[in-house]
C-alpha beads as a LAMMPS data file, in Angstrom:
LAMMPS data file: protein, C-alpha beads

478 atoms
477 bonds

1 atom types
1 bond types

-500.0 500.0 xlo xhi
-500.0 500.0 ylo yhi
-500.0 500.0 zlo zhi

Masses

1 110.0

Atoms # bond

1 1 1 -187.027 -345.843 389.056
2 1 1 -188.829 -346.530 392.352
3 1 1 -192.493 -346.641 393.311
4 1 1 -193.098 -344.328 396.264
5 1 1 -196.301 -344.188 398.323
6 1 1 -196.846 -341.190 400.619
7 1 1 -199.910 -340.472 402.740
8 1 1 -201.111 -338.252 405.566
9 1 1 -203.697 -338.920 408.223
10 1 1 -207.272 -338.046 407.340
11 1 1 -208.561 -335.123 409.440
12 1 1 -212.078 -335.170 410.814
13 1 1 -214.324 -332.705 409.017
14 1 1 -215.994 -331.328 412.146
15 1 1 -213.759 -328.239 412.284
16 1 1 -212.093 -325.755 409.968
17 1 1 -208.738 -326.821 408.476
18 1 1 -206.010 -325.737 410.910
19 1 1 -202.348 -324.880 410.610
20 1 1 -201.258 -328.158 412.221
21 1 1 -202.711 -330.177 409.364
22 1 1 -201.223 -327.669 406.923
23 1 1 -197.796 -328.520 408.300
24 1 1 -198.418 -332.265 407.945
25 1 1 -199.684 -332.114 404.374
26 1 1 -196.959 -329.668 403.266
27 1 1 -194.288 -331.857 404.824
28 1 1 -195.628 -334.855 402.907
29 1 1 -195.892 -332.727 399.759
30 1 1 -192.208 -331.768 399.999
31 1 1 -191.218 -335.441 400.006
32 1 1 -193.606 -336.225 397.144
33 1 1 -192.252 -333.354 395.020
34 1 1 -188.678 -334.416 395.818
35 1 1 -189.227 -337.959 394.558
36 1 1 -191.181 -336.755 391.513
37 1 1 -188.300 -334.419 390.681
38 1 1 -185.936 -337.403 390.872
39 1 1 -188.051 -339.187 388.276
40 1 1 -189.719 -341.767 390.520
41 1 1 -193.346 -342.920 390.378
42 1 1 -195.187 -341.328 393.296
43 1 1 -198.657 -342.027 394.670
44 1 1 -199.496 -339.215 397.095
45 1 1 -202.740 -339.472 399.076
46 1 1 -204.719 -337.500 401.614
47 1 1 -208.407 -336.972 402.297
48 1 1 -211.055 -336.738 405.006
49 1 1 -212.353 -338.964 407.814
50 1 1 -216.141 -338.694 407.789
51 1 1 -217.637 -341.267 410.188
52 1 1 -217.967 -341.455 413.953
53 1 1 -219.957 -339.978 416.811
54 1 1 -218.102 -336.672 416.765
55 1 1 -219.439 -335.906 413.282
56 1 1 -222.887 -337.250 414.041
57 1 1 -223.124 -334.871 417.021
58 1 1 -221.793 -331.901 415.025
59 1 1 -224.381 -332.410 412.259
60 1 1 -227.188 -332.737 414.799
61 1 1 -226.049 -329.535 416.498
62 1 1 -226.256 -327.664 413.190
63 1 1 -229.576 -329.279 412.340
64 1 1 -228.484 -330.698 408.978
65 1 1 -228.348 -334.253 407.586
66 1 1 -224.975 -335.751 408.444
67 1 1 -224.165 -336.565 404.804
68 1 1 -224.770 -332.923 403.841
69 1 1 -222.612 -331.843 406.773
70 1 1 -219.615 -333.974 405.767
71 1 1 -220.030 -333.110 402.069
72 1 1 -219.806 -329.386 402.850
73 1 1 -216.799 -329.681 405.123
74 1 1 -214.915 -332.210 402.995
75 1 1 -215.072 -329.685 400.171
76 1 1 -213.259 -327.170 402.394
77 1 1 -210.399 -329.603 402.982
78 1 1 -210.180 -330.401 399.291
79 1 1 -210.005 -326.675 398.521
80 1 1 -207.255 -326.355 401.138
81 1 1 -204.968 -328.546 399.034
82 1 1 -205.027 -325.991 396.234
83 1 1 -204.570 -323.109 398.658
84 1 1 -201.491 -324.821 400.154
85 1 1 -199.940 -325.500 396.757
86 1 1 -200.122 -329.275 397.169
87 1 1 -198.954 -331.165 394.089
88 1 1 -201.758 -331.523 391.553
89 1 1 -201.242 -335.293 391.328
90 1 1 -202.433 -335.802 394.936
91 1 1 -205.239 -338.326 395.409
92 1 1 -208.118 -337.278 397.680
93 1 1 -210.082 -340.013 399.434
94 1 1 -213.195 -339.665 401.555
95 1 1 -214.218 -342.437 403.931
96 1 1 -217.788 -342.036 402.639
97 1 1 -216.621 -342.970 399.121
98 1 1 -218.358 -346.116 397.892
99 1 1 -215.083 -347.865 397.098
100 1 1 -213.693 -347.164 400.569
101 1 1 -216.850 -348.497 402.238
102 1 1 -216.642 -351.738 400.245
103 1 1 -212.891 -352.034 400.956
104 1 1 -213.409 -351.528 404.713
105 1 1 -216.082 -354.247 404.743
106 1 1 -213.817 -356.588 402.775
107 1 1 -210.986 -355.904 405.225
108 1 1 -213.350 -356.825 408.087
109 1 1 -214.360 -360.079 406.381
110 1 1 -210.750 -361.146 405.856
111 1 1 -209.749 -360.211 409.394
112 1 1 -212.735 -362.155 410.776
113 1 1 -211.974 -365.158 408.570
114 1 1 -208.411 -365.166 409.932
115 1 1 -209.795 -365.461 413.473
116 1 1 -208.979 -361.984 414.788
117 1 1 -212.532 -360.635 415.315
118 1 1 -214.887 -361.817 418.058
119 1 1 -217.928 -360.499 419.947
120 1 1 -217.903 -359.530 423.620
121 1 1 -219.292 -357.005 426.089
122 1 1 -217.618 -353.615 425.939
123 1 1 -217.090 -351.634 429.147
124 1 1 -214.987 -348.538 428.748
125 1 1 -214.388 -344.873 429.420
126 1 1 -214.553 -343.273 425.996
127 1 1 -213.430 -339.852 424.711
128 1 1 -215.582 -338.814 421.766
129 1 1 -213.065 -336.041 420.948
130 1 1 -210.321 -338.619 420.351
131 1 1 -212.737 -341.385 419.334
132 1 1 -210.647 -343.587 421.628
133 1 1 -211.054 -345.639 424.771
134 1 1 -209.125 -344.142 427.707
135 1 1 -207.463 -345.974 430.584
136 1 1 -207.235 -344.381 434.032
137 1 1 -203.489 -343.805 433.551
138 1 1 -204.202 -341.659 430.473
139 1 1 -206.605 -339.327 432.279
140 1 1 -205.870 -336.104 434.157
141 1 1 -208.349 -335.353 436.922
142 1 1 -210.659 -337.896 435.347
143 1 1 -210.652 -336.242 431.915
144 1 1 -208.886 -336.688 428.607
145 1 1 -205.956 -334.219 428.568
146 1 1 -206.535 -333.485 424.862
147 1 1 -210.244 -332.731 425.330
148 1 1 -210.607 -331.585 428.967
149 1 1 -213.904 -329.798 428.287
150 1 1 -215.685 -333.005 427.230
151 1 1 -217.139 -335.487 429.672
152 1 1 -216.004 -339.049 429.125
153 1 1 -218.696 -341.475 428.041
154 1 1 -219.148 -344.728 429.912
155 1 1 -219.938 -347.350 427.296
156 1 1 -221.474 -350.707 428.167
157 1 1 -222.701 -352.706 425.193
158 1 1 -222.014 -355.837 423.184
159 1 1 -219.603 -355.111 420.333
160 1 1 -217.073 -356.801 418.110
161 1 1 -213.430 -356.788 419.174
162 1 1 -210.114 -356.982 417.339
163 1 1 -207.589 -359.397 418.900
164 1 1 -204.902 -356.745 419.304
165 1 1 -203.209 -358.722 422.100
166 1 1 -202.182 -361.459 419.655
167 1 1 -199.837 -359.085 417.840
168 1 1 -197.548 -358.034 420.681
169 1 1 -194.625 -360.269 419.703
170 1 1 -195.078 -359.623 415.982
171 1 1 -195.059 -355.849 416.457
172 1 1 -192.006 -355.954 418.712
173 1 1 -190.145 -358.115 416.196
174 1 1 -191.211 -355.799 413.379
175 1 1 -189.671 -352.787 415.098
176 1 1 -186.639 -354.690 416.376
177 1 1 -185.900 -356.018 412.883
178 1 1 -186.646 -352.542 411.469
179 1 1 -189.242 -353.824 409.041
180 1 1 -190.864 -350.533 409.964
181 1 1 -189.188 -347.407 411.287
182 1 1 -190.801 -344.652 413.342
183 1 1 -189.403 -341.120 413.136
184 1 1 -188.105 -339.651 415.395
185 1 1 -186.297 -342.456 417.191
186 1 1 -187.722 -341.589 420.622
187 1 1 -191.244 -342.118 419.241
188 1 1 -190.217 -345.618 418.185
189 1 1 -188.974 -346.213 421.716
190 1 1 -192.248 -344.836 423.063
191 1 1 -194.438 -347.160 421.005
192 1 1 -192.149 -350.109 421.710
193 1 1 -192.556 -349.474 425.447
194 1 1 -196.323 -349.277 424.978
195 1 1 -196.327 -352.636 423.210
196 1 1 -194.045 -354.231 425.817
197 1 1 -196.485 -353.277 428.598
198 1 1 -199.057 -355.548 426.958
199 1 1 -201.746 -354.954 424.374
200 1 1 -205.457 -355.071 425.104
201 1 1 -208.015 -356.097 422.499
202 1 1 -210.094 -353.120 421.393
203 1 1 -213.690 -352.711 420.332
204 1 1 -214.163 -352.231 416.591
205 1 1 -217.919 -351.691 416.383
206 1 1 -220.719 -349.648 417.929
207 1 1 -224.428 -350.223 418.297
208 1 1 -226.162 -348.829 415.230
209 1 1 -229.163 -347.953 417.373
210 1 1 -227.052 -345.620 419.512
211 1 1 -224.729 -344.272 416.794
212 1 1 -225.962 -344.916 413.236
213 1 1 -223.322 -342.914 411.346
214 1 1 -220.770 -345.486 410.217
215 1 1 -220.071 -348.363 407.853
216 1 1 -222.276 -351.396 408.444
217 1 1 -220.564 -354.449 409.891
218 1 1 -220.660 -357.279 407.319
219 1 1 -223.287 -359.840 408.352
220 1 1 -224.608 -357.785 411.267
221 1 1 -226.447 -354.606 410.363
222 1 1 -227.190 -353.901 414.033
223 1 1 -223.578 -352.694 414.336
224 1 1 -221.437 -350.095 412.572
225 1 1 -217.649 -350.130 412.389
226 1 1 -215.642 -348.234 414.968
227 1 1 -214.386 -345.126 413.224
228 1 1 -210.671 -345.957 413.557
229 1 1 -211.060 -349.469 412.141
230 1 1 -212.900 -347.969 409.191
231 1 1 -210.667 -344.938 408.615
232 1 1 -207.297 -346.676 408.806
233 1 1 -208.230 -348.862 405.838
234 1 1 -208.087 -345.712 403.662
235 1 1 -204.325 -346.138 403.375
236 1 1 -204.854 -349.124 401.106
237 1 1 -208.365 -348.488 399.761
238 1 1 -207.017 -345.319 398.109
239 1 1 -204.747 -347.621 396.089
240 1 1 -207.696 -349.688 394.869
241 1 1 -207.300 -352.521 397.402
242 1 1 -208.297 -355.346 397.362
243 1 1 -207.936 -355.267 393.585
244 1 1 -205.931 -353.157 391.239
245 1 1 -202.454 -352.683 389.895
246 1 1 -201.717 -349.610 392.001
247 1 1 -201.890 -351.552 395.274
248 1 1 -199.326 -354.020 394.006
249 1 1 -197.088 -351.318 392.530
250 1 1 -197.096 -348.854 395.394
251 1 1 -197.721 -350.931 398.534
252 1 1 -196.470 -354.432 397.809
253 1 1 -193.595 -353.395 395.533
254 1 1 -193.088 -349.774 396.574
255 1 1 -191.691 -347.850 399.536
256 1 1 -194.414 -346.634 401.912
257 1 1 -194.466 -343.458 404.051
258 1 1 -197.172 -342.370 406.487
259 1 1 -197.165 -338.890 408.068
260 1 1 -199.210 -338.317 411.220
261 1 1 -199.524 -336.156 414.342
262 1 1 -198.072 -337.331 417.636
263 1 1 -201.590 -337.886 419.039
264 1 1 -201.954 -340.612 416.391
265 1 1 -198.893 -342.595 417.457
266 1 1 -200.758 -345.578 418.894
267 1 1 -203.257 -345.758 416.040
268 1 1 -200.703 -345.530 413.222
269 1 1 -197.791 -347.523 414.599
270 1 1 -199.555 -350.248 416.586
271 1 1 -203.269 -350.557 415.765
272 1 1 -202.967 -350.133 411.998
273 1 1 -199.816 -352.218 411.697
274 1 1 -201.431 -355.110 413.576
275 1 1 -204.512 -354.815 411.339
276 1 1 -202.272 -355.139 408.287
277 1 1 -200.503 -358.150 409.772
278 1 1 -203.865 -359.772 410.535
279 1 1 -204.671 -360.205 406.829
280 1 1 -201.133 -360.765 405.589
281 1 1 -200.286 -357.326 404.205
282 1 1 -196.791 -355.980 404.799
283 1 1 -196.495 -353.161 407.378
284 1 1 -195.815 -349.533 406.529
285 1 1 -192.074 -348.987 406.168
286 1 1 -191.701 -345.374 407.359
287 1 1 -193.997 -343.851 409.973
288 1 1 -193.281 -340.152 410.417
289 1 1 -194.477 -338.292 413.509
290 1 1 -195.246 -334.560 413.623
291 1 1 -195.206 -332.401 416.738
292 1 1 -197.995 -329.938 417.511
293 1 1 -197.993 -326.262 416.562
294 1 1 -198.402 -324.081 419.647
295 1 1 -199.049 -320.384 420.071
296 1 1 -196.251 -318.071 421.216
297 1 1 -195.038 -319.107 424.655
298 1 1 -195.890 -322.768 424.179
299 1 1 -199.612 -322.221 424.778
300 1 1 -202.072 -324.462 422.968
301 1 1 -203.926 -322.652 420.188
302 1 1 -207.552 -322.036 421.109
303 1 1 -210.364 -320.008 419.580
304 1 1 -211.416 -318.874 423.054
305 1 1 -207.919 -317.455 423.671
306 1 1 -207.834 -315.797 420.269
307 1 1 -204.405 -317.205 419.419
308 1 1 -205.349 -319.516 416.548
309 1 1 -203.424 -318.908 413.326
310 1 1 -205.209 -320.101 410.174
311 1 1 -203.175 -321.059 407.083
312 1 1 -205.162 -318.589 404.968
313 1 1 -204.079 -315.699 407.216
314 1 1 -200.391 -316.403 406.643
315 1 1 -200.875 -316.883 402.912
316 1 1 -202.766 -313.590 402.640
317 1 1 -200.075 -311.736 404.567
318 1 1 -196.918 -313.276 403.100
319 1 1 -197.778 -315.643 400.242
320 1 1 -197.929 -319.402 399.794
321 1 1 -194.192 -320.041 399.522
322 1 1 -193.646 -318.120 402.733
323 1 1 -196.132 -320.348 404.574
324 1 1 -194.460 -323.483 403.223
325 1 1 -191.063 -322.091 404.249
326 1 1 -192.153 -321.099 407.765
327 1 1 -193.919 -324.358 408.590
328 1 1 -191.031 -326.549 407.479
329 1 1 -187.849 -324.625 408.188
330 1 1 -188.763 -322.799 411.389
331 1 1 -190.890 -325.434 413.113
332 1 1 -189.422 -328.653 414.440
333 1 1 -189.986 -331.690 412.278
334 1 1 -190.827 -333.913 415.220
335 1 1 -191.461 -331.813 418.347
336 1 1 -193.927 -329.112 419.410
337 1 1 -193.083 -325.628 418.112
338 1 1 -194.372 -322.105 418.658
339 1 1 -195.880 -320.086 415.824
340 1 1 -197.199 -316.524 415.833
341 1 1 -197.635 -313.590 413.460
342 1 1 -194.665 -311.937 415.174
343 1 1 -192.383 -314.867 414.376
344 1 1 -193.766 -315.066 410.841
345 1 1 -192.784 -311.448 410.120
346 1 1 -189.260 -311.967 411.452
347 1 1 -188.686 -315.157 409.442
348 1 1 -190.130 -313.652 406.281
349 1 1 -188.010 -310.507 406.210
350 1 1 -184.760 -312.017 407.469
351 1 1 -184.587 -315.117 405.289
352 1 1 -186.891 -314.708 402.322
353 1 1 -186.784 -310.993 401.512
354 1 1 -183.193 -310.354 402.615
355 1 1 -182.022 -313.885 401.854
356 1 1 -182.992 -315.708 398.684
357 1 1 -184.993 -312.766 397.307
358 1 1 -182.154 -310.265 397.557
359 1 1 -179.545 -312.782 396.364
360 1 1 -181.567 -313.616 393.244
361 1 1 -181.901 -309.940 392.344
362 1 1 -178.176 -309.270 392.841
363 1 1 -177.055 -312.201 390.700
364 1 1 -179.602 -311.813 387.923
365 1 1 -178.934 -308.063 387.655
366 1 1 -175.252 -308.847 387.051
367 1 1 -176.104 -311.666 384.646
368 1 1 -178.599 -309.601 382.663
369 1 1 -176.019 -306.812 382.305
370 1 1 -172.899 -308.832 381.479
371 1 1 -173.848 -312.290 380.195
372 1 1 -175.602 -313.671 377.112
373 1 1 -178.226 -316.422 376.781
374 1 1 -175.572 -318.974 375.747
375 1 1 -173.774 -318.363 379.055
376 1 1 -176.714 -319.734 381.047
377 1 1 -176.441 -323.192 382.675
378 1 1 -177.467 -325.978 380.313
379 1 1 -177.493 -329.083 382.532
380 1 1 -179.769 -329.377 385.565
381 1 1 -177.624 -330.169 388.608
382 1 1 -178.257 -333.404 390.463
383 1 1 -179.325 -333.273 394.083
384 1 1 -176.432 -332.795 396.484
385 1 1 -175.568 -336.080 398.326
386 1 1 -176.080 -334.468 401.736
387 1 1 -179.473 -333.130 400.625
388 1 1 -180.395 -336.635 399.452
389 1 1 -179.347 -338.141 402.793
390 1 1 -181.415 -335.622 404.759
391 1 1 -184.487 -336.185 402.612
392 1 1 -184.336 -339.968 402.197
393 1 1 -182.602 -341.279 405.321
394 1 1 -183.421 -338.689 407.985
395 1 1 -186.739 -337.532 406.482
396 1 1 -185.784 -334.097 407.767
397 1 1 -186.777 -331.414 405.282
398 1 1 -186.027 -328.780 407.933
399 1 1 -182.332 -329.675 407.833
400 1 1 -182.528 -329.890 404.046
401 1 1 -183.738 -326.282 404.106
402 1 1 -180.876 -325.357 406.430
403 1 1 -178.387 -326.878 403.996
404 1 1 -179.727 -324.869 401.049
405 1 1 -179.757 -321.644 403.063
406 1 1 -176.167 -322.287 404.127
407 1 1 -175.321 -322.206 400.409
408 1 1 -177.227 -318.929 400.077
409 1 1 -175.193 -317.455 402.920
410 1 1 -171.926 -318.661 401.338
411 1 1 -172.851 -317.072 397.997
412 1 1 -173.747 -313.797 399.706
413 1 1 -170.401 -313.814 401.498
414 1 1 -168.565 -314.525 398.233
415 1 1 -170.250 -311.557 396.509
416 1 1 -169.438 -309.230 399.402
417 1 1 -165.812 -310.329 399.678
418 1 1 -164.926 -310.867 395.987
419 1 1 -167.032 -308.026 394.589
420 1 1 -167.644 -309.400 391.060
421 1 1 -169.624 -306.211 390.299
422 1 1 -166.312 -304.327 390.595
423 1 1 -164.063 -306.952 389.041
424 1 1 -166.121 -307.116 385.836
425 1 1 -165.534 -303.404 385.220
426 1 1 -161.777 -303.777 385.650
427 1 1 -161.268 -307.206 384.044
428 1 1 -164.324 -308.088 381.991
429 1 1 -163.451 -311.719 381.212
430 1 1 -162.540 -312.527 384.794
431 1 1 -165.653 -310.767 386.055
432 1 1 -167.896 -312.586 383.578
433 1 1 -166.440 -315.914 384.680
434 1 1 -167.256 -315.022 388.293
435 1 1 -170.823 -314.003 387.390
436 1 1 -171.320 -317.166 385.355
437 1 1 -170.247 -319.205 388.379
438 1 1 -172.718 -317.275 390.544
439 1 1 -175.562 -318.050 388.136
440 1 1 -174.619 -321.737 388.244
441 1 1 -174.720 -321.665 392.044
442 1 1 -178.089 -319.905 392.007
443 1 1 -179.314 -322.594 389.600
444 1 1 -178.253 -325.242 392.092
445 1 1 -180.054 -323.414 394.913
446 1 1 -183.263 -323.110 392.876
447 1 1 -183.134 -326.781 391.880
448 1 1 -182.966 -327.810 395.529
449 1 1 -185.673 -325.317 396.538
450 1 1 -188.104 -326.698 393.948
451 1 1 -189.736 -329.310 396.231
452 1 1 -189.626 -326.874 399.166
453 1 1 -190.911 -323.557 397.805
454 1 1 -191.898 -324.433 394.223
455 1 1 -193.346 -321.051 393.285
456 1 1 -190.220 -319.036 394.067
457 1 1 -187.943 -321.765 392.704
458 1 1 -189.803 -321.692 389.388
459 1 1 -189.427 -317.908 389.203
460 1 1 -185.676 -318.212 389.714
461 1 1 -185.317 -320.967 387.123
462 1 1 -187.374 -318.977 384.627
463 1 1 -185.272 -315.867 385.211
464 1 1 -182.097 -317.878 384.588
465 1 1 -183.504 -319.509 381.447
466 1 1 -184.237 -316.115 379.834
467 1 1 -181.338 -314.320 381.526
468 1 1 -183.270 -311.522 383.161
469 1 1 -184.223 -310.380 386.606
470 1 1 -187.561 -311.758 387.880
471 1 1 -190.442 -309.642 386.610
472 1 1 -191.633 -309.159 390.191
473 1 1 -189.749 -309.602 393.475
474 1 1 -189.746 -313.157 394.771
475 1 1 -190.836 -311.830 398.144
476 1 1 -192.300 -308.338 398.561
477 1 1 -190.919 -306.422 401.525
478 1 1 -193.584 -306.020 404.219

Bonds

1 1 1 2
2 1 2 3
3 1 3 4
4 1 4 5
5 1 5 6
6 1 6 7
7 1 7 8
8 1 8 9
9 1 9 10
10 1 10 11
11 1 11 12
12 1 12 13
13 1 13 14
14 1 14 15
15 1 15 16
16 1 16 17
17 1 17 18
18 1 18 19
19 1 19 20
20 1 20 21
21 1 21 22
22 1 22 23
23 1 23 24
24 1 24 25
25 1 25 26
26 1 26 27
27 1 27 28
28 1 28 29
29 1 29 30
30 1 30 31
31 1 31 32
32 1 32 33
33 1 33 34
34 1 34 35
35 1 35 36
36 1 36 37
37 1 37 38
38 1 38 39
39 1 39 40
40 1 40 41
41 1 41 42
42 1 42 43
43 1 43 44
44 1 44 45
45 1 45 46
46 1 46 47
47 1 47 48
48 1 48 49
49 1 49 50
50 1 50 51
51 1 51 52
52 1 52 53
53 1 53 54
54 1 54 55
55 1 55 56
56 1 56 57
57 1 57 58
58 1 58 59
59 1 59 60
60 1 60 61
61 1 61 62
62 1 62 63
63 1 63 64
64 1 64 65
65 1 65 66
66 1 66 67
67 1 67 68
68 1 68 69
69 1 69 70
70 1 70 71
71 1 71 72
72 1 72 73
73 1 73 74
74 1 74 75
75 1 75 76
76 1 76 77
77 1 77 78
78 1 78 79
79 1 79 80
80 1 80 81
81 1 81 82
82 1 82 83
83 1 83 84
84 1 84 85
85 1 85 86
86 1 86 87
87 1 87 88
88 1 88 89
89 1 89 90
90 1 90 91
91 1 91 92
92 1 92 93
93 1 93 94
94 1 94 95
95 1 95 96
96 1 96 97
97 1 97 98
98 1 98 99
99 1 99 100
100 1 100 101
101 1 101 102
102 1 102 103
103 1 103 104
104 1 104 105
105 1 105 106
106 1 106 107
107 1 107 108
108 1 108 109
109 1 109 110
110 1 110 111
111 1 111 112
112 1 112 113
113 1 113 114
114 1 114 115
115 1 115 116
116 1 116 117
117 1 117 118
118 1 118 119
119 1 119 120
120 1 120 121
121 1 121 122
122 1 122 123
123 1 123 124
124 1 124 125
125 1 125 126
126 1 126 127
127 1 127 128
128 1 128 129
129 1 129 130
130 1 130 131
131 1 131 132
132 1 132 133
133 1 133 134
134 1 134 135
135 1 135 136
136 1 136 137
137 1 137 138
138 1 138 139
139 1 139 140
140 1 140 141
141 1 141 142
142 1 142 143
143 1 143 144
144 1 144 145
145 1 145 146
146 1 146 147
147 1 147 148
148 1 148 149
149 1 149 150
150 1 150 151
151 1 151 152
152 1 152 153
153 1 153 154
154 1 154 155
155 1 155 156
156 1 156 157
157 1 157 158
158 1 158 159
159 1 159 160
160 1 160 161
161 1 161 162
162 1 162 163
163 1 163 164
164 1 164 165
165 1 165 166
166 1 166 167
167 1 167 168
168 1 168 169
169 1 169 170
170 1 170 171
171 1 171 172
172 1 172 173
173 1 173 174
174 1 174 175
175 1 175 176
176 1 176 177
177 1 177 178
178 1 178 179
179 1 179 180
180 1 180 181
181 1 181 182
182 1 182 183
183 1 183 184
184 1 184 185
185 1 185 186
186 1 186 187
187 1 187 188
188 1 188 189
189 1 189 190
190 1 190 191
191 1 191 192
192 1 192 193
193 1 193 194
194 1 194 195
195 1 195 196
196 1 196 197
197 1 197 198
198 1 198 199
199 1 199 200
200 1 200 201
201 1 201 202
202 1 202 203
203 1 203 204
204 1 204 205
205 1 205 206
206 1 206 207
207 1 207 208
208 1 208 209
209 1 209 210
210 1 210 211
211 1 211 212
212 1 212 213
213 1 213 214
214 1 214 215
215 1 215 216
216 1 216 217
217 1 217 218
218 1 218 219
219 1 219 220
220 1 220 221
221 1 221 222
222 1 222 223
223 1 223 224
224 1 224 225
225 1 225 226
226 1 226 227
227 1 227 228
228 1 228 229
229 1 229 230
230 1 230 231
231 1 231 232
232 1 232 233
233 1 233 234
234 1 234 235
235 1 235 236
236 1 236 237
237 1 237 238
238 1 238 239
239 1 239 240
240 1 240 241
241 1 241 242
242 1 242 243
243 1 243 244
244 1 244 245
245 1 245 246
246 1 246 247
247 1 247 248
248 1 248 249
249 1 249 250
250 1 250 251
251 1 251 252
252 1 252 253
253 1 253 254
254 1 254 255
255 1 255 256
256 1 256 257
257 1 257 258
258 1 258 259
259 1 259 260
260 1 260 261
261 1 261 262
262 1 262 263
263 1 263 264
264 1 264 265
265 1 265 266
266 1 266 267
267 1 267 268
268 1 268 269
269 1 269 270
270 1 270 271
271 1 271 272
272 1 272 273
273 1 273 274
274 1 274 275
275 1 275 276
276 1 276 277
277 1 277 278
278 1 278 279
279 1 279 280
280 1 280 281
281 1 281 282
282 1 282 283
283 1 283 284
284 1 284 285
285 1 285 286
286 1 286 287
287 1 287 288
288 1 288 289
289 1 289 290
290 1 290 291
291 1 291 292
292 1 292 293
293 1 293 294
294 1 294 295
295 1 295 296
296 1 296 297
297 1 297 298
298 1 298 299
299 1 299 300
300 1 300 301
301 1 301 302
302 1 302 303
303 1 303 304
304 1 304 305
305 1 305 306
306 1 306 307
307 1 307 308
308 1 308 309
309 1 309 310
310 1 310 311
311 1 311 312
312 1 312 313
313 1 313 314
314 1 314 315
315 1 315 316
316 1 316 317
317 1 317 318
318 1 318 319
319 1 319 320
320 1 320 321
321 1 321 322
322 1 322 323
323 1 323 324
324 1 324 325
325 1 325 326
326 1 326 327
327 1 327 328
328 1 328 329
329 1 329 330
330 1 330 331
331 1 331 332
332 1 332 333
333 1 333 334
334 1 334 335
335 1 335 336
336 1 336 337
337 1 337 338
338 1 338 339
339 1 339 340
340 1 340 341
341 1 341 342
342 1 342 343
343 1 343 344
344 1 344 345
345 1 345 346
346 1 346 347
347 1 347 348
348 1 348 349
349 1 349 350
350 1 350 351
351 1 351 352
352 1 352 353
353 1 353 354
354 1 354 355
355 1 355 356
356 1 356 357
357 1 357 358
358 1 358 359
359 1 359 360
360 1 360 361
361 1 361 362
362 1 362 363
363 1 363 364
364 1 364 365
365 1 365 366
366 1 366 367
367 1 367 368
368 1 368 369
369 1 369 370
370 1 370 371
371 1 371 372
372 1 372 373
373 1 373 374
374 1 374 375
375 1 375 376
376 1 376 377
377 1 377 378
378 1 378 379
379 1 379 380
380 1 380 381
381 1 381 382
382 1 382 383
383 1 383 384
384 1 384 385
385 1 385 386
386 1 386 387
387 1 387 388
388 1 388 389
389 1 389 390
390 1 390 391
391 1 391 392
392 1 392 393
393 1 393 394
394 1 394 395
395 1 395 396
396 1 396 397
397 1 397 398
398 1 398 399
399 1 399 400
400 1 400 401
401 1 401 402
402 1 402 403
403 1 403 404
404 1 404 405
405 1 405 406
406 1 406 407
407 1 407 408
408 1 408 409
409 1 409 410
410 1 410 411
411 1 411 412
412 1 412 413
413 1 413 414
414 1 414 415
415 1 415 416
416 1 416 417
417 1 417 418
418 1 418 419
419 1 419 420
420 1 420 421
421 1 421 422
422 1 422 423
423 1 423 424
424 1 424 425
425 1 425 426
426 1 426 427
427 1 427 428
428 1 428 429
429 1 429 430
430 1 430 431
431 1 431 432
432 1 432 433
433 1 433 434
434 1 434 435
435 1 435 436
436 1 436 437
437 1 437 438
438 1 438 439
439 1 439 440
440 1 440 441
441 1 441 442
442 1 442 443
443 1 443 444
444 1 444 445
445 1 445 446
446 1 446 447
447 1 447 448
448 1 448 449
449 1 449 450
450 1 450 451
451 1 451 452
452 1 452 453
453 1 453 454
454 1 454 455
455 1 455 456
456 1 456 457
457 1 457 458
458 1 458 459
459 1 459 460
460 1 460 461
461 1 461 462
462 1 462 463
463 1 463 464
464 1 464 465
465 1 465 466
466 1 466 467
467 1 467 468
468 1 468 469
469 1 469 470
470 1 470 471
471 1 471 472
472 1 472 473
473 1 473 474
474 1 474 475
475 1 475 476
476 1 476 477
477 1 477 478
């Protein structure tokens, strides 16, 4: 039995939950459910990032106290977990939680004691949208390409800095020795190239007078922590760090996975890993990058263009399992992918209604007619070795889906070519043996679909256990 730690990034609560985060959290949920199904101990964490200038500005714009603002919006993200069918064991952390605040301050103290924090004058071009300093090479026409409608801020003030530059060799060795692995491989090459070009120390505090919404710097209440330095600590504070058995079990002794969007590459794979190294904590072992979800035609989703797809819309139209299926099987694990209501309808009817839904009805109709309860499978099949490899080594649940649906196609072909529905009428024993084999294969399919589309998988397994067709179709035809 292994200890497995899985986490996502923490989204800012200044906007409604979007389909891109839905993909990230569902992808992490699939891996968590897979390991739970294998009998391992899993600590699965997500939550909300609730400090920084972006949130301070949003609360001021709405004319509400910032704590009330983040409380209201954090509740929406917590509700989203239930709407997306995220495993009930998931831990939800907020960076305004008292324990997190104390953990972030303790992290600062240890990092400072180790000699990696110093005070200096900060001069930078700063994107509030990203909450990141921007170099000239990162700008397009003088603006941040991710937030082109926001003016950059020119910051000149005395702040605390983290000695990022001291970790260049350690980070390179870490990735060369594969102490940590970034998925996909070209993202590891990308961050390695970034590190090789030289690391610059970065500011980790802001003047409290100018931006009061943040965690106070230990020993200097004129400054608050830079939002990234604060928020990244959530990955261990959620485990009870600096104290507690769970930190030892799941971080020190466990296998660690972090899921994030590609715009977080630098923060997750370089900044956070160097922070961990600074106080002697082992780096994250698996860092898993997600591409963006684009509108049809590769256009960025935008409210002004009217092409934003909300998770709730897809769930209302097709159901929760359909959303989980679409976001994982039909969108690239690691690259940008298009999503639209048109594509959703095609995927739903072709693969869910006409695929696993139709196959389940065909097999269970035959089983209900010709077999008895004692003919049903008794032993739960183990995960197929190729499925295990795809999930554990490649971290590619999209290809794991493809594997299971290749089995579905093979079973469909077998039924069409061998016609057990005819054979059983001519040679009952032979036909029953064929039907029994089909039920066993359907059982295998449902077992492997359980971490992927748990609702439908449960319906199939229940139908098999009582030897009857599902009470309602797995997927209603639209």
